Residue frames relative to the residue before (quaternion, step in Angstrom):
aa qw qx qy qz dx dy dz
M 1.0000 0.0000 0.0000 0.0000 0.00 0.00 0.00
E 0.1656 -0.7855 0.5954 0.0334 3.47 -1.04 0.99
F 0.2436 -0.7545 0.5972 0.1212 3.53 -1.04 1.08
V 0.1077 -0.7847 0.6056 0.0762 3.54 -0.81 0.82
A 0.3938 -0.7347 0.5009 0.2330 3.52 -0.63 1.03
A 0.3903 -0.7244 0.5000 0.2700 3.67 -0.80 0.74
G 0.4455 -0.7013 0.5015 0.2413 3.54 -0.97 0.92
P 0.7422 -0.4266 0.3009 0.4202 3.54 -1.36 0.20
Q 0.6993 0.4558 -0.2914 0.4672 3.55 0.93 -0.94
Q 0.6242 0.5471 -0.3524 0.4324 3.63 1.01 -0.54
R 0.6648 0.4794 -0.2897 0.4942 3.53 1.09 -1.02
S 0.5945 0.5659 -0.3605 0.4432 3.65 1.02 -0.63
S 0.6976 0.4896 -0.2406 0.4645 3.44 0.84 -1.11
R 0.6630 0.4794 -0.3159 0.4803 3.60 1.01 -0.55
L 0.6546 0.4917 -0.3268 0.4721 3.55 1.04 -0.60
G 0.6204 0.5418 -0.3337 0.4585 3.48 1.23 -0.62
V 0.6483 0.5035 -0.3029 0.4843 3.55 1.04 -0.76
L 0.6248 0.5247 -0.3202 0.4814 3.62 1.05 -0.79
A 0.6566 0.5379 -0.2985 0.4364 3.52 0.91 -0.97
C 0.6732 0.4888 -0.2710 0.4842 3.59 1.01 -0.97
Y 0.6223 0.5087 -0.3434 0.4858 3.66 1.02 -0.78
T 0.6631 0.4974 -0.3330 0.4495 3.69 0.78 -0.88
F 0.6349 0.5262 -0.3163 0.4690 3.61 0.94 -0.95
S 0.6627 0.5266 -0.3012 0.4391 3.56 0.81 -1.03
L 0.6680 0.4779 -0.3187 0.4732 3.62 0.94 -0.91
C 0.6428 0.5297 -0.3310 0.4435 3.60 0.95 -0.71
I 0.6579 0.4664 -0.3254 0.4937 3.61 0.93 -0.82
L 0.6739 0.4957 -0.3261 0.4403 3.72 0.91 -0.74
A 0.5757 0.5820 -0.3522 0.4535 3.54 1.16 -0.73
G 0.7179 0.4335 -0.2726 0.4716 3.54 0.87 -1.00
C 0.6016 0.5293 -0.3814 0.4609 3.77 0.99 -0.32
N 0.7149 0.4526 -0.2731 0.4578 3.60 1.00 -0.62
R 0.3493 0.7381 -0.5081 0.2738 3.65 1.13 0.39
P 0.5052 -0.6019 0.5030 0.3597 3.63 -0.93 0.65
A 0.5846 -0.6329 0.3876 0.3278 3.57 -1.07 0.83
E 0.6064 0.5570 -0.3667 0.4331 3.63 1.15 -0.54
H 0.7083 0.4329 -0.2612 0.4927 3.62 1.15 -0.40
A 0.4919 0.6567 -0.4480 0.3551 3.49 1.24 -0.05
A 0.5303 -0.6349 0.4681 0.3106 3.54 -1.13 0.81
V 0.2044 -0.7561 0.6097 0.1216 3.72 -0.78 0.91
E 0.3374 -0.7519 0.5378 0.1780 3.56 -0.62 1.13
Q 0.2380 -0.7768 0.5715 0.1155 3.48 -0.70 1.13
P 0.4956 -0.6382 0.4725 0.3519 3.66 -0.90 0.70
A 0.4597 -0.7060 0.4710 0.2613 3.56 -0.85 0.96
E 0.5067 -0.6209 0.4963 0.3337 3.45 -1.10 0.79
P 0.4884 -0.6469 0.4912 0.3189 3.62 -0.97 0.83
G 0.4508 -0.6685 0.5103 0.2992 3.64 -1.12 0.62
P 0.6144 -0.5690 0.3847 0.3883 3.47 -1.14 0.32
T 0.5458 -0.5541 0.5239 0.3472 3.45 -1.47 0.27
S 0.0999 -0.7991 0.5872 0.0818 3.65 -0.87 0.83
V 0.0715 -0.7737 0.6293 0.0175 3.51 -1.10 0.76
T 0.0172 0.7699 -0.6378 -0.0133 3.57 -0.96 0.85
V 0.0427 -0.7926 0.6047 -0.0650 3.56 -0.82 1.14
L 0.0896 -0.7810 0.6168 0.0391 3.61 -0.91 0.92
T 0.0405 -0.7955 0.6043 0.0192 3.57 -0.63 1.08
E 0.7182 -0.4105 0.3127 0.4668 3.57 -1.17 -0.18
K 0.7681 0.3686 -0.1994 0.4841 3.56 1.12 -0.69
V 0.8375 0.1560 -0.0174 0.5234 3.59 0.87 -0.95
L 0.2950 -0.6550 0.6593 0.2223 3.52 -1.48 0.23
L 0.0486 -0.8092 0.5851 0.0208 3.53 -0.77 1.04
F 0.0245 0.7496 -0.6610 -0.0238 3.56 -0.93 0.82
M 0.0241 0.8193 -0.5701 0.0564 3.49 -0.74 1.05
E 0.0923 -0.7677 0.6325 0.0457 3.53 -1.17 0.85
Y 0.1128 0.7757 -0.6171 0.0693 3.48 -1.07 0.75
P 0.5944 -0.5916 0.4256 0.3399 3.61 -1.25 0.48
H 0.5892 -0.5043 0.4432 0.4496 3.60 -1.14 0.29
L 0.3600 -0.7903 0.4764 0.1376 3.63 -0.63 1.09
A 0.0681 -0.7774 0.6251 -0.0133 3.44 -1.13 1.02
R 0.5928 -0.5592 0.4474 0.3683 3.62 -1.06 0.77
G 0.8587 0.1835 -0.1399 0.4577 3.55 -0.97 0.93
E 0.6277 0.5652 -0.3044 0.4403 3.56 1.29 -0.21
Q 0.4400 -0.6812 0.5013 0.3019 3.65 -0.77 0.94
A 0.0359 -0.7807 0.6238 -0.0081 3.54 -1.08 0.91
K 0.2025 -0.7761 0.5915 0.0822 3.45 -1.12 0.80
F 0.2094 -0.7906 0.5721 0.0619 3.57 -0.65 1.23
L 0.1857 -0.7466 0.6262 0.1262 3.46 -1.07 0.85
V 0.0549 -0.8267 0.5564 -0.0630 3.56 -0.29 1.28
H 0.0967 -0.7967 0.5965 -0.0091 3.60 -0.32 1.40
L 0.0052 -0.8155 0.5770 -0.0457 3.61 -0.77 1.05
S 0.0289 0.7791 -0.6260 0.0160 3.52 -0.86 0.88
V 0.4608 -0.6669 0.5197 0.2699 3.58 -1.20 0.55
R 0.4106 -0.7506 0.4588 0.2398 3.49 -0.65 1.15
A 0.5718 0.6236 -0.3855 0.3682 3.69 1.02 -0.63
D 0.8374 0.1185 -0.0505 0.5312 3.54 0.93 -0.90
G 0.4999 -0.6954 0.3860 0.3428 3.51 1.34 -0.04
E 0.4781 0.6896 -0.4166 0.3497 3.52 1.33 0.07
P 0.4895 -0.6186 0.5021 0.3544 3.57 -1.17 0.48
V 0.5245 -0.5975 0.4950 0.3505 3.57 -1.25 0.48
R 0.1956 -0.8538 0.4764 0.0768 3.54 -0.42 1.16
S 0.7886 0.0762 -0.0496 0.6082 3.60 1.27 -0.32
G 0.5049 0.6268 -0.4935 0.3296 3.55 -1.34 0.29
E 0.5272 -0.6272 0.5035 0.2743 3.42 -1.53 0.06
V 0.1125 -0.7670 0.6260 0.0847 3.53 -0.97 0.74
T 0.1142 -0.7661 0.6321 0.0211 3.61 -1.09 0.95
L 0.1068 -0.7615 0.6362 0.0625 3.58 -0.78 1.01
E 0.0436 -0.7981 0.6006 0.0188 3.54 -0.72 1.02
I 0.0219 -0.7526 0.6560 -0.0521 3.48 -0.90 1.15
G 0.8104 -0.0847 0.0319 0.5789 3.60 -0.31 1.17
S 0.7815 -0.2136 0.2194 0.5436 3.72 -0.66 -1.07
T 0.6213 0.5479 -0.3649 0.4249 3.59 1.09 -0.27
H 0.0349 -0.7650 0.6431 0.0063 3.49 -0.97 1.06
L 0.1445 -0.7621 0.6310 -0.0112 3.42 -0.93 1.27
T 0.0105 0.8173 -0.5733 0.0571 3.62 -0.55 1.24
V 0.1245 -0.7511 0.6459 0.0560 3.48 -1.20 0.87
P 0.4090 -0.7327 0.4724 0.2696 3.69 -0.76 0.90
G 0.8257 -0.0146 0.0025 0.5640 3.69 0.89 -0.21
P 0.6392 -0.5242 0.3907 0.4048 3.65 -1.35 0.25
K 0.5189 -0.5735 0.5260 0.3538 3.47 -1.33 0.37
R 0.7182 -0.0654 0.0485 0.6910 3.63 1.15 -0.73
D 0.7383 -0.3933 0.2741 0.4744 3.58 -1.36 0.12
G 0.8690 0.1142 -0.1303 0.4634 3.54 -0.88 1.10
L 0.6944 0.4466 -0.2812 0.4892 3.65 1.17 0.07
F 0.0324 -0.7753 0.6304 -0.0220 3.53 -0.56 1.16
T 0.1464 -0.8083 0.5683 0.0475 3.71 -0.89 0.83
P 0.0229 0.7930 -0.6086 -0.0153 3.64 0.10 1.07
E 0.1340 -0.7803 0.6101 0.0318 3.59 -1.09 0.79
G 0.3314 0.7249 -0.5841 0.1535 3.42 -1.31 0.52
A 0.3919 -0.6687 0.5660 0.2808 3.59 -1.39 -0.13
F 0.3487 -0.7450 0.5375 0.1859 3.51 -1.21 0.43
E 0.4477 -0.7397 0.4536 0.2159 3.51 -0.90 1.06
N 0.8024 0.2269 -0.1239 0.5379 3.54 1.07 -0.77
A 0.3795 -0.6738 0.5787 0.2589 3.55 -1.23 0.67
G 0.4052 0.6880 -0.5305 0.2845 3.59 -1.21 0.54
S 0.5375 -0.5777 0.5175 0.3311 3.47 -1.44 -0.15
F 0.0127 0.8319 -0.5511 0.0638 3.71 -0.43 1.09
P 0.5075 -0.6034 0.5110 0.3424 3.50 -1.26 0.53
A 0.0851 -0.8212 0.5628 0.0409 3.56 -1.05 0.71
K 0.0557 0.7989 -0.5989 0.0062 3.51 -1.19 0.49
V 0.3044 -0.7195 0.5966 0.1838 3.55 -1.27 0.46
T 0.1043 -0.7637 0.6339 0.0640 3.68 -0.83 0.92
I 0.0755 -0.7733 0.6265 0.0612 3.59 -0.96 0.96
R 0.0310 -0.7823 0.6218 0.0204 3.61 -0.83 0.92
S 0.1838 0.7878 -0.5475 0.2141 3.59 -0.15 1.37
P 0.5997 -0.5245 0.4465 0.4072 3.60 -1.18 0.30
Q 0.6592 0.5089 -0.3211 0.4510 3.57 1.14 -0.50
V 0.7856 -0.1012 0.1222 0.5981 3.59 0.98 -0.81
T 0.1549 -0.7223 0.6680 0.0896 3.43 -1.46 0.49
E 0.2190 0.7857 -0.5297 0.2327 3.58 -0.58 1.06
T 0.1856 -0.7133 0.6627 0.1325 3.56 -1.20 0.78
I 0.1117 -0.8034 0.5840 0.0334 3.55 -0.87 1.01
E 0.3541 -0.7504 0.5368 0.1526 3.56 -0.71 1.13
L 0.2060 -0.8150 0.5360 0.0779 3.62 -0.80 1.00
G 0.4515 -0.6517 0.4522 0.4086 3.55 1.18 -0.28
E 0.7491 -0.3845 0.2825 0.4595 3.57 -1.12 -0.59
V 0.1465 -0.7538 0.6368 0.0697 3.54 -1.17 0.85
V 0.2624 -0.7853 0.5387 0.1560 3.57 -0.86 0.92
V 0.1532 -0.7402 0.6522 0.0577 3.49 -0.99 1.03
H 0.2877 -0.7988 0.5108 0.1354 3.61 -0.43 1.19
P 0.6413 -0.5772 0.3599 0.3551 3.62 -1.18 0.64
C 0.8040 -0.0073 0.0345 0.5936 3.57 1.25 -0.72
A 0.6652 -0.5093 0.3540 0.4158 3.58 -1.20 0.31
K 0.6127 0.5517 -0.3523 0.4430 3.61 1.12 -0.69
E 0.6453 0.5100 -0.3048 0.4802 3.63 0.93 -0.84
A 0.6726 0.4935 -0.3033 0.4606 3.57 0.90 -0.95
H 0.6412 0.4876 -0.3328 0.4903 3.66 1.04 -0.63
A 0.6434 0.5358 -0.3052 0.4537 3.60 1.03 -0.82
A 0.6908 0.5099 -0.2546 0.4449 3.56 1.09 -0.87
A 0.6243 0.5704 -0.3026 0.4397 3.41 1.37 -0.52
């Protein structure tokens, strides 16, 4: 009986075949999982809408969920004074979207105001934020904001 040592090319070829065989078994094993154990892909939650506006007096960064009529919404309104870069530490912020006015008497923490509320009507409405503070007074136009007829449509639009 004679033993022949395999050369580098033969070893490489055998390893390649073994790797392909192992990979195929792994793939096939995954395909044979019972349906009740299969991962069900959940629709991702839509990310918030973000708005950044720079005026002569303030920097506004705002995030809010996609809006739906009758659904409670929380707005994160970050305000800082351009002259010194400091966050707005006191004062009142009013967010107006159409005929809805959401007012908070002060920040949750330095620079962060959180107006909350629901909207009675669906549609596209002009929006603005007004800040009245010892540090700065300013009205910031935001353009049009959409309030969807229902949460399902808001989610689909996102």
